[in-house]
C-alpha positions in Angstrom: -30.2 -15.7 -28.5 -27.0 -14.3 -30.0 -27.3 -16.6 -33.0 -30.9 -15.6 -33.5 -30.0 -11.9 -33.4 -26.7 -11.9 -35.3 -26.5 -15.2 -37.1 -27.8 -14.0 -40.5 -24.9 -12.1 -41.8 -24.7 -9.3 -39.2 -21.0 -8.3 -38.6 -19.8 -10.1 -35.5 -16.2 -10.4 -34.1 -15.0 -12.8 -31.4 -11.5 -13.3 -30.0 -10.6 -16.2 -27.9 -8.2 -19.1 -27.1 -9.7 -22.6 -26.7 -6.7 -23.6 -24.5 -7.5 -21.0 -21.8 -10.3 -22.1 -19.5 -10.5 -19.0 -17.3 -14.2 -18.5 -18.2 -15.1 -22.2 -18.1 -16.6 -21.8 -14.6 -19.2 -19.4 -16.2 -20.3 -21.9 -18.7 -18.1 -20.9 -21.7 -17.1 -23.7 -24.0 -14.1 -23.9 -26.4 -16.5 -25.5 -28.9 -18.1 -22.1 -29.4 -14.9 -20.9 -31.1 -14.7 -23.9 -33.3 -18.2 -23.5 -34.6 -18.2 -19.7 -34.7 -17.7 -19.4 -38.5 -20.7 -21.5 -39.2 -22.8 -20.2 -36.4 -22.3 -16.6 -37.6 -21.8 -17.0 -41.3 -21.5 -14.3 -44.0 -24.7 -12.8 -45.5 -24.5 -15.2 -48.4 -24.2 -18.2 -46.1 -20.5 -18.8 -46.5 -18.6 -19.6 -43.2 -17.1 -16.5 -41.6 -13.5 -15.7 -42.1 -11.2 -16.9 -39.3 -7.9 -15.1 -38.7 -5.5 -17.0 -36.4 -3.5 -14.8 -34.1 -0.4 -17.1 -33.8 2.5 -14.6 -33.4 3.8 -14.3 -29.9 5.4 -11.0 -29.0 6.8 -11.9 -25.6 8.5 -15.3 -26.0 11.8 -16.3 -27.5 12.2 -19.0 -30.0 13.3 -21.9 -27.7 10.4 -21.2 -25.3 7.8 -21.3 -28.1 9.3 -24.5 -29.5 9.1 -26.2 -26.1 5.6 -24.9 -25.5 4.4 -26.2 -28.9 5.8 -29.6 -28.2 4.1 -29.8 -24.8 0.8 -28.5 -26.3 0.8 -30.7 -29.4 -1.6 -33.3 -28.0 -4.1 -30.5 -27.3 -4.1 -29.5 -30.9 -5.7 -32.8 -32.0 -9.1 -32.0 -33.3 -8.9 -28.4 -32.3 -9.0 -25.5 -34.8 -5.8 -23.9 -33.6 -2.3 -23.3 -34.9 1.0 -23.5 -33.1 2.5 -20.2 -31.9 5.3 -18.7 -33.8 7.9 -16.2 -32.6 8.1 -12.6 -33.7 10.9 -11.7 -36.0 12.6 -9.8 -33.2 12.5 -12.7 -30.8 15.8 -14.0 -29.4 17.1 -17.6 -29.3 15.9 -18.1 -25.7 16.8 -20.8 -23.2 14.8 -23.6 -21.5 15.9 -25.2 -18.3 14.0 -28.0 -16.4 14.4 -29.1 -12.8 12.7 -31.9 -10.9 12.7 -31.3 -7.1 11.2 -33.4 -4.4 10.0 -30.6 -2.2 8.4 -27.1 -2.7 11.2 -25.5 -0.8 13.9 -27.0 -3.0 11.9 -25.9 -6.1 11.8 -22.4 -4.6 15.5 -22.4 -3.9 16.3 -23.5 -7.5 14.1 -20.7 -8.9 15.8 -18.2 -6.6 19.3 -19.3 -7.7 18.3 -19.1 -11.4 16.9 -15.6 -11.0 20.0 -14.4 -9.1 22.4 -15.8 -11.7 20.4 -14.2 -14.6 20.0 -10.9 -12.7 23.7 -10.6 -11.9 24.7 -11.4 -15.5 22.8 -8.4 -16.9 23.6 -4.7 -16.9 21.7 -2.6 -14.3 19.4 -1.1 -16.9 18.3 -4.5 -18.4 17.4 -6.4 -15.2 13.9 -7.7 -15.2 12.5 -11.1 -14.3 9.2 -12.7 -13.4 8.0 -16.0 -12.0 4.7 -17.4 -13.3 2.7 -19.8 -11.2 -0.5 -21.8 -11.8 -2.2 -20.9 -8.6 -2.1 -18.0 -6.2 -1.2 -20.3 -3.3 2.1 -21.0 -5.1 3.2 -17.4 -5.0 4.7 -17.3 -1.5 7.4 -20.0 -1.5 9.5 -18.6 -4.4 8.8 -15.1 -3.2 10.1 -15.7 0.3 13.2 -17.6 -1.1 14.1 -14.8 -3.5 13.6 -12.2 -0.8 16.3 -13.8 1.3 18.9 -13.0 -1.4 19.9 -9.8 -3.1 16.9 -9.2 -5.4 13.9 -7.0 -4.8 10.7 -8.9 -4.8 7.1 -7.8 -5.5 4.2 -10.2 -5.6 1.8 -8.9 -8.3 -1.8 -9.8 -8.1 -4.7 -9.3 -5.7 -4.2 -12.7 -4.1 -0.5 -12.0 -3.3 -1.3 -8.6 -1.9 -4.0 -9.8 0.4 -1.8 -12.5 1.9 0.9 -10.1 3.2 0.7 -9.7 7.0 0.3 -5.9 7.0 -2.6 -6.0 4.5 -4.3 -8.9 6.3 -4.2 -6.8 9.6 -5.7 -3.8 7.8 -8.5 -5.9 6.2 -9.2 -7.6 9.6 -9.5 -4.1 11.2 -11.9 -2.9 8.5 -14.1 -6.0 8.8 -14.4 -5.7 12.6 -15.2 -2.0 12.2 -17.9 -2.8 9.7 -19.4 -5.8 11.4 -18.8 -7.2 14.9 -19.6 -10.8 13.8 -16.4 -11.8 11.8 -14.8 -13.8 14.7 -11.7 -14.8 12.6 -10.8 -11.2 11.9 -11.3 -10.2 15.6 -9.2 -13.1 16.8 -6.3 -12.1 14.5 -6.4 -8.6 16.0 -6.7 -9.6 19.6 -3.8 -12.2 19.4 -1.6 -9.9 17.2 1.4 -7.8 18.1 -0.7 -4.9 19.3 -3.0 -6.5 21.9 -1.2 -9.9 22.5 -4.1 -11.5 24.3 -3.4 -15.1 25.2 -5.7 -18.2 24.8 -6.8 -18.3 28.5 -7.7 -14.6 28.5 -9.5 -15.0 25.2 -11.6 -17.8 26.8 -12.4 -15.6 29.7 -13.4 -12.8 27.4 -15.6 -15.2 25.5 -17.4 -16.4 28.6 -17.9 -12.8 29.8 -19.3 -11.8 26.4 -21.7 -14.7 26.5 -22.8 -13.7 30.0 -23.6 -10.2 28.9 -25.4 -11.2 25.7 -27.3 -14.3 27.1 -27.6 -14.1 30.9 -28.3 -17.3 32.8 -31.8 -18.5 33.1 -33.7 -16.9 35.9 -31.0 -14.2 36.4 -30.2 -10.9 34.8 -27.2 -9.8 32.9 -24.9 -7.5 34.7 -23.2 -4.6 33.1 -19.5 -4.5 32.8 
């Protein structure tokens, strides 16, 4: 449809990265970027002009060098160019560690952050840990929090997994609908009510009796 509407010289601009698959689950394809210039050509039929955005403004030189080496196999057959550092980029440093457990990896990250943090003046202290999945946020966050550094997990997934927020969300769900059993169980077994398993079983049986009385009998009011 878009090609039929705008594929005859109408001004069209698209920005994208074929190596980022965040929209792949919605049916997007990196091949659309590769064929964009011929799908939406100039008015005279010439392929549209492509401007590569290859300058990185947030990475130092050593980091981009390592990233380009790792990504080099991905460039085969793709219409992309390696990233290049900005003229103000520093030399940078790349360190690699191989750990056999998640906890040891988190401990290594925490130690690296602490060393870099203490080596900088108070006004220049900033650090971040990037992970591939939201489920990987908690281990390094907990480990760093044990030390001297302030920790903040940025992102909706990290916020919703903190115990305080989980309790608030569970309360709102129960207030809005009595059916979410998982949220109700969290509240009843939490620090406020502290209802044990046997009492929960008795409460369940009583609720079933009130809602569905035995055959031939009548439900009794509590």
